[in-house]
N, C-alpha and C positions, 0 to 999 in steps of 0.2 A: 497399443496404448491409445486411449481415447483422448480427445482434445482437452478435457478438464483434468485428467489425472496428473499431468506434469505441473499444472498450476496448483492443484490440491496438495501435492507433495511439497512444492517449493515455497508457496506463499507463506504458510505458517512458519516454516523454517527461517525465511528471511525476516519476517515480522519479529520473531523471537530474538534473532541476532541483532537487528537494528535497535530494538527497545533495550536490550541488555547493554549494547555498546554506547547508546546515546544517553539513556536515562537510568541505567543500572537497575532495571526492573524487568519483570517477567510478563510476557504476553501469553495468555492461555487461550487456546481456541475453544469456542463454545458452539453448539449446534444451532441454537435458536437465535433468530434475529432479536437484537436487544431493543428494549424500550428506553428511550432517552428522556426519562422523567425530569432529570436535573438540567435540561437544556443541552443543546448540541452545537458544536462548531463543525464546519465542513470546508473542505478544500478540494479542488479539482485540478488535474494536470493532464493536458493533451499530449498524445504521442503523435508526432508528425511523420516520422520516417524511421525505418523502412516499412513499418506498419502504421495503421491509423487506429486510434482509440483514445480512451480516457481512463485514468485512474481517479478514484474518489476515496477520500478518507473522511469519515464522520466520527467524531469523538465527543464524549460527554464533556460538558463545559468544566466541571470540577477536575476532570482528568487533564485537560489542556493546561489549566492553571497549575496543577500539581507538577506535571512534567516540566513545564517551562520554569517553574521555581527550582526544581531539582537541577536542571541544566544551567540556568543563568543565575540562580540565587547567589552562588559564591562570588560572582563578578559584578552583578548589578544590584544597586540598592533598591530600585523600584522596577517592577515588571508590570508594564501596562498591557492593554488589549492588543496594541500593535505588535509588541514583542511576542505575545502569545500566538498571534496569527502568523507571524514570521516563523516561529518555531514549528507550528503545525504544517506550514507550507514546506519548510525544509525537511521535515520528517517524511512527508509524502514524496518529495523529490528524491530523497535517499532510498526509500523503499522501492520506488519505481525504477530508479537507476540500477539498483542491485538486481531486481527481478529481470529487467531487460538484459543486463549483463550476463545473467545465467541462461536466459532463454534463447538468446541469439548466438550465432556462431562467433567465436573469438575475433575473427577478422571483420565482423559487421559492426559498424557504428550506428548510433541512433540519435534522433533529434527529438527533444522534448520542448514543449511550450513553457511558459512561466506558470507556476502554481497560482491559482486564483481562489481567494476566500469567497464562499457563496453561502448566502442564507437560504434556508429552506431546501437545501439539496437533499434529494432522496438517494439512498444507496443504489437502488436499481429502479430507475423511473421508466425504462423501456428496454426491451430485449434487442440484441443479445447482451446479456449481462451475467456475471458471476459475482457472488459476494462471500466474504468470510468474516466471521464475527469473533471477537476476542474480549476477554476481561483483562484489565491491567489495573492493579491496585484496587480490585473489586468494583471497578467502573467500566463502562462499555465503550467499545470501539468497533467500527465496521470499515473494511476496505472492499471496494468493488472495482471491477474491470468492465469496460464497455467497448464494444466495437468488434465486428466480425474478424478482421485481420489480426487484431491484437489477441483475441481469444483463441484464434486458430494456431497460434504459435505453439510449438512443441520444443522441448529441450533439445539442443543440438545432440546429434548421435555420439555415443561412445563406441568403442570397438565392438562391444557386446551387442549394442543396438544395431550396428551395421550388419552383423551376422543374422539378426532377426528381421532385417528389412525395415527398420524404423527410420523415418526421415524427418528432416528439420521442419518442413511445412507440409 
């Protein structure tokens, strides 16, 4: 199993589950990098331990507004930009936590930084980097992973993997 195959299998699954459980919507993978004609919001989250790297989430501005309204609309009368940015940060934090929880052995804890909103953030500004693209409510979203040790993670072995000689790192 090469180093991208575990991510390629897991990331779309986690993204779909998080979007369904958080905003009751579907995230559909797409092959081509999206054009963010309608403006983009972006957030980054550093991974400090046991590997180092960064998760990035770029989302079309109207999609951020729609999802934040879906999640917070029933309880908040007004949803401003700060609440939308908090929603985007928490979404990335949830996605990253779920991914690392799946990719690391059960006994291994991890340490994340605080999500940071960033203007002008590119999905993949420098290698090593992997990106996945999605449409949600007909709008665009990209998640990317950066950093050699983060990208080198492989899913912890199952008994079948042990027999095949598959290893954690």
